C-alpha positions as CSV (number, residue, x, y, z in Angstrom):
1,M,58.0,-33.6,13.8
2,I,57.1,-32.0,10.5
3,F,53.5,-30.7,10.5
4,S,53.3,-29.0,7.1
5,L,55.4,-28.0,4.1
6,Q,55.1,-24.9,2.0
7,G,57.2,-24.7,-1.2
8,I,57.5,-25.2,-4.9
9,V,56.3,-28.5,-6.5
10,Q,59.6,-29.6,-8.0
11,E,58.5,-33.1,-9.2
12,L,54.9,-34.5,-9.4
13,T,53.6,-38.0,-10.1
14,P,50.2,-39.5,-9.1
15,T,51.9,-41.1,-6.0
16,Y,54.5,-38.7,-4.8
17,A,55.7,-35.1,-5.1
18,V,59.0,-33.4,-4.3
19,I,58.4,-30.1,-2.5
20,N,61.3,-27.7,-2.7
21,V,61.4,-25.7,0.5
22,N,64.1,-23.0,0.4
23,G,66.4,-25.3,-1.6
24,V,65.7,-28.5,0.3
25,G,63.6,-31.1,-1.7
26,Y,61.2,-33.2,0.4
27,Y,60.0,-36.4,-1.1
28,V,56.3,-36.7,0.0
29,G,54.0,-39.7,-0.7
30,I,50.6,-38.4,-1.8
31,S,47.2,-39.7,-2.9
32,L,45.7,-39.2,-6.3
33,M,43.2,-36.7,-4.7
34,T,46.1,-34.5,-3.5
35,S,48.1,-35.1,-6.7
36,Q,45.3,-33.6,-8.8
37,K,45.4,-30.4,-6.7
38,L,49.1,-29.8,-7.2
39,T,50.7,-28.0,-10.2
40,L,54.3,-28.5,-11.2
41,N,56.6,-25.5,-10.5
42,K,53.9,-23.8,-8.5
43,E,53.8,-22.9,-4.8
44,T,51.8,-25.3,-2.6
45,F,51.0,-26.0,1.0
46,L,50.6,-29.6,2.3
47,F,49.7,-31.0,5.7
48,I,52.3,-33.6,6.5
49,Q,52.2,-36.9,8.4
50,Q,55.7,-38.0,9.3
51,I,56.3,-41.7,10.0
52,I,59.6,-42.7,11.5
53,R,60.6,-46.4,11.1
54,E,63.8,-48.1,11.9
55,D,64.8,-48.1,8.3
56,A,63.2,-44.9,7.0
57,H,61.8,-41.5,7.8
58,L,58.7,-41.1,5.5
59,L,56.6,-38.1,4.7
60,F,53.0,-38.2,3.5
61,G,51.3,-35.1,2.2
62,F,47.7,-34.1,2.1
63,N,45.8,-31.2,0.5
64,T,43.3,-31.0,3.4
65,R,43.4,-31.6,7.1
66,L,40.4,-34.0,6.7
67,E,42.4,-36.2,4.3
68,K,45.3,-36.3,6.7
69,E,42.9,-37.3,9.6
70,M,41.3,-40.1,7.4
71,F,44.9,-41.3,6.6
72,N,45.7,-41.5,10.3
73,L,42.5,-43.3,11.1
74,L,43.2,-45.9,8.3
75,I,46.8,-46.6,9.4
76,S,45.6,-47.0,13.0
77,V,43.8,-50.2,11.8
78,N,45.9,-53.3,12.2
79,G,47.1,-54.6,8.8
80,V,46.7,-51.2,7.0
81,G,50.0,-49.6,6.1
82,A,50.7,-46.1,4.8
83,V,50.7,-47.3,1.2
84,S,47.4,-49.2,1.5
85,A,45.9,-46.1,3.1
86,L,47.1,-43.9,0.2
87,I,45.7,-46.4,-2.3
88,L,42.3,-46.3,-0.6
89,L,42.4,-42.5,-0.5
90,S,43.3,-42.6,-4.2
91,T,40.5,-45.0,-5.1
92,L,37.6,-43.5,-3.1
93,S,36.7,-40.0,-1.9
94,L,36.6,-39.3,1.8
95,D,32.8,-39.3,1.7
96,E,32.8,-42.7,-0.1
97,I,35.2,-44.2,2.4
98,A,33.2,-42.9,5.4
99,S,29.9,-44.1,3.8
100,A,31.3,-47.5,3.1
101,I,32.5,-47.9,6.7
102,L,29.2,-46.6,8.2
103,S,27.0,-48.8,6.0
104,G,29.3,-51.9,6.4
105,N,30.0,-52.0,2.7
106,S,33.3,-54.1,2.7
107,V,33.0,-54.7,-1.1
108,L,33.5,-51.0,-1.8
109,I,36.5,-50.8,0.4
110,Q,38.0,-53.9,-1.3
111,K,38.0,-52.0,-4.6
112,A,41.2,-50.5,-3.4
113,K,44.1,-52.6,-4.6
114,G,45.7,-54.7,-1.9
115,I,42.8,-54.5,0.6
116,G,41.3,-57.9,1.1
117,A,38.0,-59.0,2.7
118,K,39.5,-59.4,6.2
119,T,41.2,-56.0,6.2
120,A,38.1,-54.3,4.9
121,E,36.0,-55.9,7.7
122,R,38.6,-54.8,10.2
123,I,38.5,-51.2,8.9
124,I,34.7,-51.2,9.2
125,V,34.8,-52.6,12.8
126,D,37.6,-50.3,14.0
127,L,36.5,-47.1,12.4
128,K,32.7,-47.2,12.4
129,D,32.4,-44.8,15.4
130,K,35.2,-42.5,14.2
131,V,34.2,-41.5,10.7
132,Q,30.8,-39.6,11.1
133,K,32.3,-36.2,10.5
134,F,33.6,-37.2,7.0
135,S,30.2,-37.9,5.5
136,N,26.8,-36.4,5.0
137,P,24.2,-38.3,7.2
138,E,21.3,-38.0,4.6
139,E,23.6,-39.5,2.0
140,N,24.4,-42.4,4.3
141,I,20.8,-43.3,4.7
142,S,20.2,-43.4,1.0
143,L,23.5,-45.2,0.4
144,A,22.5,-47.9,2.9
145,V,19.1,-48.2,1.1
146,N,20.9,-48.3,-2.3
147,N,23.2,-51.0,-1.1
148,K,20.2,-53.1,0.0
149,V,18.4,-52.6,-3.3
150,K,21.7,-53.4,-5.2
151,E,22.4,-56.5,-3.1
152,E,18.9,-57.9,-3.5
153,S,18.9,-57.2,-7.3
154,L,22.3,-58.9,-7.8
155,S,21.2,-61.9,-5.7
156,A,18.0,-62.2,-7.8
157,L,20.1,-62.1,-11.0
158,E,22.5,-64.7,-9.7
159,V,19.5,-67.0,-9.2
160,L,18.8,-66.4,-12.9
161,G,22.4,-67.5,-13.7
162,I,23.8,-64.0,-14.4
163,P,27.2,-63.5,-12.7
164,K,27.5,-60.7,-10.2
165,R,30.5,-59.2,-11.9
166,S,28.7,-58.5,-15.2
167,S,25.7,-56.9,-13.5
168,E,27.4,-54.9,-10.8
169,K,28.6,-52.0,-13.0
170,I,25.2,-51.7,-14.6
171,A,23.5,-51.6,-11.2
172,D,25.9,-48.9,-10.0
173,R,25.1,-46.8,-13.1
174,F,21.3,-47.0,-12.6
175,L,21.5,-46.4,-8.9
176,K,23.5,-43.2,-9.6
177,Q,20.9,-42.0,-12.2
178,N,17.9,-43.0,-10.0
179,P,18.7,-43.5,-6.3
180,D,15.1,-44.3,-5.5
181,I,14.8,-47.2,-8.0
182,S,13.0,-50.4,-6.8
183,V,14.6,-53.8,-6.8
184,E,12.2,-55.0,-9.5
185,E,12.9,-52.0,-11.7
186,L,16.7,-52.3,-11.2
187,V,16.5,-56.1,-12.2
188,K,14.6,-55.2,-15.3
189,Q,17.1,-52.4,-16.3
190,I,20.1,-54.7,-15.8
191,L,18.5,-57.5,-17.8
192,K,17.8,-55.0,-20.7
193,N,21.4,-53.8,-20.6
194,I,23.5,-57.0,-20.2
C-alpha cells in the first residue's frame, strides 16, 4: 500500500498531478486545495490514499494528513465516491465541511457538484460524531447561530415574494461582515441590496 510520495511535480492540473519519483510518474487525483499548494517542476510530498478496484488502482494525494482523513471519512459514507469527495474538498475548506456537518447544514454540502440532498443528509448523519477535530468549536456555535438567522431571514423574504436564490448570496455577504447581525437587520440589508 502506498502511504506517501515524494518527488517532482511533472504535470499539474486542478484535479490531478503527475509526481515523478525516481523516473516513475504517478498519476494522483487531487483536490483544488492540494493543487494550489503544488508547483510545477518543484519537489513535493503528498500523503496518498490508494484505492484498489477490480478495474483500476487509483491514487489520491493530499497536502495534509487532515485532508486525507477527511477524504477517508467522506468515502466511508454510502453513495460518496472518491471523485465526489474530492469535489467536496475542492468546494469547501475542511473547517467549512466539518462545520456544515456539525450544524446539520445540508444546503452548504450540496454546493459541491454532484452531491444531492439525500447524500448530504447521509454525510451529516454518518459523520456528525467523527468531525469534531476538524473545526473550531467557537466558530461552530456562531455558525449555527448564523444559519438560524440566515434561514429565518430568507423565510421572511420568501413570504414577501423574494426568491431564496436571489437573497442568499447577499445574506452570506452580510453575515460574513457582521456575524452578530439580527434577523430584522439582515432582512433590511437584503431588501436594500436586491
